[in-house]
N, C-alpha and C positions, 0 to 999 in steps of 0.2 A: 568627582567621579562617582561611579555606581559600583557597589559590590554585588555581584550576582554570579551564580554557579561557582562559588568559592574563588572567584577571580575579580579583579578590579578593571573597570572600563572607564575611560575618560571621554570617549566619543562613540556614537553608534557605529561609525565605520570601522571601529576596531573589532567588531564582532564578525566572525567569518562563518560560513556554512561549515558544519561539522564534516570531517572526513574520517570515517570509521577506520580506515587503514593507517591513519596518521598515528604515530607513536604518542602516547600520553594525551590522547584526546579526552576532553572532559565528558564523562558519561552523563552528567546532568544536562549538558548542552545538547547532546545527541538525543536524549529523551524528549526535551522540549522541542527540538526541531521536528522529530517524528510526530509528536502531538500536533504541532502547527501544521505540518504537511497533511496529516490525516484530516484535520478540521477543514483545511482549505479544499481538499478533495471532496469531502462530504458536502460542503457548502456549494461548490461548483456543481455537483451532481443534482442536488436539490433545486438549485436555481433553474437549471436547464430542464429538469423534470417538470416543474411547475409551469414553465414557459411553454413547453410542448402541450401539456394538458389544458392550458388556457385556450389554445387555438385548435386542439384536436381532442375534445373531451372523452371520446370513446377509444382513444389510442392508448394501449398499455405502454409503459416505459420501463426499460431495464438497462442494465449495463453489463459488460463482461469484465469481471475482475481477473487479474492474474493472481493466483493463490499464493501471495506472500503473507503468511498469517501473522507475521510480527509487525506489520506496518500499522495496524489498528484502524484503518478506514473501512474495512468490510463490515457491513451491518449498520453503518452510521448515517445512511441516507433513507430515512423512513418514508419519503415520498415516492420512492420507486415501487412499482407494482410487485416486482420479484427480482431477486439477484441471481446472477449466473456467473460462470467462470470460464476462462480459457485455459486449456491444458494442451500444449503442443507436444504431441507424442514423439516427434523427431526433433530433438533439440540439442543433442550431443552431450548429454550427461553421461560421463563415464563411470558413474557409480552403479550402473545396472548390473544385472545378474545374467550370466550365460552369454551365448554368442550374440544375442541381440541387445545386450545391455546398453551399448552405446546408442542404439536407435530408440529404444523404448524408455530408458532411464530406470530409475528406482521405482519398482511397483508400489512400494509403500507410500510414496508421494501421491501417486495417482489415487490409491485407496483413501488416503487422508483427505485429499481434496473433495472426493466424492462424498465422504462422510460429513465434511465441514459444510458443504453447500446442500 
């Protein structure tokens, strides 16, 4: 078997996708999974970006990220002409402030996303 993530595996099919809500989930496995997912996302975006530019050289290429800052894939696709993000103002976040808090959500998230991008 193989010792990895402070655990021992005898076969590849013993490795499961990490569930962050699962009790006693291995934090190293979660980190490696997020790195893998971010790398796959970036590779996918770069591959499609280069394919579009191959057939439409004057066309700019971008994508809309959802600003989840902890996923690590934002900024990892250097072939994009620019990056943008999607922020849905009406998404039911009940952390908001005042009477429209449920509709608008937390204004700090909006400000952070605008600063981030």
